[in-house]
C-alpha positions as CSV (number, residue, x, y, z in Angstrom):
1,M,29.0,24.6,22.3
2,G,32.6,23.3,22.7
3,M,32.8,19.7,23.7
4,G,29.1,19.2,24.3
5,I,29.1,20.9,27.8
6,D,25.7,22.6,28.4
7,S,25.4,26.3,29.0
8,R,24.8,26.0,32.7
9,N,28.0,24.1,33.1
10,Q,29.8,26.5,30.8
11,M,29.0,29.3,33.1
12,A,30.0,27.3,36.2
13,K,33.3,26.4,34.5
14,R,34.0,30.0,33.7
15,A,33.2,31.1,37.3
16,A,35.5,28.4,38.6
17,E,38.4,30.2,36.9
18,E,38.0,33.0,39.4
19,I,38.9,30.8,42.3
20,T,42.4,30.4,43.5
21,N,44.1,28.4,46.3
22,G,43.2,29.2,49.8
23,M,39.9,31.1,49.1
24,V,36.7,30.8,51.1
25,V,33.9,30.8,48.5
26,N,30.1,31.0,49.0
27,L,27.9,29.4,46.4
28,G,24.3,30.4,45.7
29,I,21.5,28.1,44.7
30,G,21.2,26.9,41.1
31,I,24.0,27.3,38.5
32,P,26.6,28.3,41.2
33,S,26.2,25.0,42.9
34,L,27.8,23.4,39.8
35,V,31.1,25.3,40.3
36,P,32.8,22.7,42.5
37,N,32.6,20.2,39.7
38,H,34.8,22.4,37.5
39,L,37.7,23.3,39.7
40,S,41.1,22.6,38.3
41,K,42.8,19.7,40.0
42,G,44.9,20.6,43.0
43,T,42.9,23.8,43.8
44,K,42.5,24.0,47.6
45,V,39.4,25.9,48.4
46,M,36.8,26.0,51.2
47,F,33.2,26.2,49.9
48,H,31.0,27.9,52.4
49,A,27.2,27.6,52.8
50,E,24.7,29.6,54.9
51,N,23.3,26.4,56.4
52,G,26.5,25.9,58.3
53,I,29.0,24.0,56.1
54,T,32.5,25.1,55.3
55,G,34.4,22.7,53.1
56,M,31.9,21.3,50.6
57,G,33.1,18.9,47.9
58,P,31.7,18.0,44.5
59,S,28.2,16.5,44.0
60,P,28.0,12.9,45.2
61,I,27.8,9.9,42.9
62,K,24.2,8.8,42.3
63,G,23.3,6.3,45.0
64,E,25.9,7.6,47.5
65,E,24.1,10.7,48.7
66,D,24.0,11.4,52.4
67,E,20.4,12.6,53.4
68,N,21.9,14.7,56.2
69,L,24.5,16.5,54.0
70,C,23.2,19.2,51.7
71,N,23.9,22.7,50.5
72,A,21.9,25.8,51.2
73,G,19.5,24.8,48.3
74,G,18.8,21.4,49.9
75,F,20.8,19.5,47.2
76,P,23.1,16.6,48.2
77,I,26.8,17.4,48.5
78,T,30.0,15.8,49.7
79,L,32.4,17.1,52.4
80,N,36.1,17.5,51.8
81,S,38.7,16.4,54.3
82,G,39.0,19.2,56.9
83,G,35.4,20.4,56.3
84,S,33.4,21.5,59.3
85,Y,29.8,22.1,60.4
86,C,28.4,25.0,62.4
87,D,25.0,26.6,63.1
88,S,23.6,29.3,60.7
89,A,24.4,32.1,63.1
90,I,28.1,31.3,62.9
91,A,27.8,30.8,59.1
92,F,26.3,34.3,58.8
93,G,28.9,35.7,61.2
94,M,31.6,34.5,58.8
95,I,29.9,36.4,56.0
96,R,29.3,39.6,58.0
97,R,32.9,39.7,59.2
98,G,34.1,39.7,55.6
99,R,35.6,36.3,55.7
100,V,34.2,35.2,52.4
101,D,36.6,35.9,49.5
102,I,34.1,35.3,46.6
103,T,30.4,34.8,46.4
104,I,28.9,33.3,43.2
105,L,25.2,34.1,43.0
106,G,22.3,33.8,40.6
107,S,20.2,36.8,39.8
108,L,17.0,38.1,38.3
109,Q,18.5,41.3,37.1
110,V,21.8,43.2,37.2
111,S,22.1,46.9,36.2
112,Q,24.9,48.6,34.3
113,Y,26.0,49.9,37.7
114,G,26.3,46.5,39.3
115,D,23.1,46.7,41.2
116,L,21.8,43.3,42.2
117,A,18.1,42.2,42.2
118,N,17.8,38.5,43.0
119,W,15.4,38.0,45.9
120,I,11.8,38.6,44.8
121,V,9.4,39.0,41.8
122,P,6.6,41.1,43.2
123,G,3.4,39.1,43.5
124,K,5.1,35.7,43.5
125,K,5.8,33.5,46.5
126,V,9.5,32.8,46.9
127,P,11.6,31.5,49.9
128,G,12.9,35.0,50.7
129,M,16.1,37.0,50.6
130,G,18.3,34.4,52.4
131,G,21.9,35.3,52.7
132,A,22.2,37.2,49.4
133,M,22.0,40.7,51.1
134,E,24.9,40.0,53.5
135,L,27.0,38.3,50.8
136,A,26.4,41.1,48.3
137,Q,27.6,43.6,50.9
138,K,30.4,41.8,52.6
139,A,32.0,39.3,50.2
140,K,35.3,40.6,48.8
141,K,34.2,39.8,45.2
142,V,30.6,39.3,43.9
143,I,30.1,37.2,40.8
144,V,26.7,36.8,39.2
145,V,26.1,33.7,37.0
146,M,22.7,33.9,35.2
147,S,21.0,33.4,31.8
148,H,21.4,36.5,29.6
149,C,17.6,36.7,29.1
150,D,14.6,35.6,31.1
151,K,12.1,33.0,30.0
152,Q,10.1,35.7,28.1
153,G,13.3,36.7,26.2
154,K,13.7,40.0,28.1
155,P,17.3,41.1,29.0
156,K,18.4,40.5,32.6
157,I,21.2,43.0,32.2
158,V,19.5,46.4,32.3
159,S,20.1,50.1,32.6
160,N,18.2,50.2,35.9
161,C,16.7,47.3,37.8
162,S,12.9,47.2,37.7
163,L,12.8,44.5,40.5
164,P,13.5,45.3,44.2
165,L,17.2,45.5,44.9
166,T,19.1,43.1,47.1
167,S,22.0,45.5,47.2
168,A,23.3,48.5,45.1
169,A,26.6,48.7,43.2
170,C,27.9,45.4,44.6
171,V,28.5,43.1,41.5
172,D,32.1,42.8,40.2
173,L,31.6,40.3,37.4
174,I,28.7,39.0,35.3
175,I,28.8,35.6,33.6
176,T,25.9,34.8,31.3
177,D,25.4,32.0,28.7
178,L,26.4,34.6,26.1
179,A,29.2,36.7,27.5
180,V,31.3,37.9,30.5
181,F,31.2,41.5,31.7
182,K,33.3,43.4,34.2
183,V,31.5,46.1,36.2
184,T,33.7,49.2,36.1
185,E,33.3,52.8,37.3
186,E,32.5,53.7,33.7
187,G,29.9,51.0,33.3
188,L,29.9,47.5,31.9
189,L,32.9,46.2,29.9
190,L,32.4,43.0,27.8
191,T,35.6,41.0,28.1
192,E,34.6,37.5,26.8
193,L,32.2,35.9,24.4
194,F,30.9,32.3,24.5
195,A,31.0,30.5,21.1
196,P,29.1,30.7,18.8
197,Y,27.7,34.1,19.7
198,S,28.7,37.4,18.1
199,L,29.0,40.9,19.6
200,D,26.0,42.1,17.6
201,Y,23.9,39.2,19.0
202,V,24.9,40.1,22.5
203,M,24.2,43.8,22.0
204,N,20.6,42.9,20.8
205,K,20.0,40.8,23.9
206,T,21.4,43.3,26.4
207,G,19.2,46.0,28.0
208,C,21.9,48.7,28.3
209,E,25.0,50.0,26.6
210,F,28.4,48.6,27.4
211,K,32.0,49.0,26.3
212,I,33.9,46.3,24.6
213,C,37.4,45.1,25.6
214,E,40.1,45.5,22.9
215,N,41.0,41.8,22.9
216,V,37.7,39.9,23.5
217,R,38.4,36.4,24.7
218,K,36.4,33.7,22.9
219,L,35.2,30.9,25.2
220,S,34.5,27.4,24.0
221,Y,34.4,24.6,26.5
């Protein structure tokens, strides 16, 4: 796997490539929270969280955490120069007004049409929908970062979601530990493969058909 970087960080590093100077970017819980650690030097970006922070920096050095400074998932963060605090109502107002350029979210399932299911597994207790519904609808670009299959080995990219939807036809880009897909009007288009995986391997692990880009980029971090 490249230079020893684990698959979670590989996905976060690829997601970070979508971020350019001046963007306001919202990060979901889990793998997306690793994205700030992989920004190229000099990239000026404002990371936004539903709990009322705009301007999050990388994860703090161990022992230097501030117990009052955390992301929406409750994990410790740092604050960049020029960062700001607000209440959750203002934070959600930013989302609903379309002020977020990119949201990077985890998911339970994504369909071939870009439908997003990431808020509940029926019968299991979970925190709830959170801000994903607003972000899926109002962010200018929606990127899903998730493992290609669930813990039982079932594909998470499917023809039609079997779990309750967060939002329909909202996902623009899917980054898994195996490959990268663009969501197009004609369905999914595989554009990139993570080393050492093959197209055949990805096909066998995907729950729907997809098209393949002419020049597939091979990713090895």
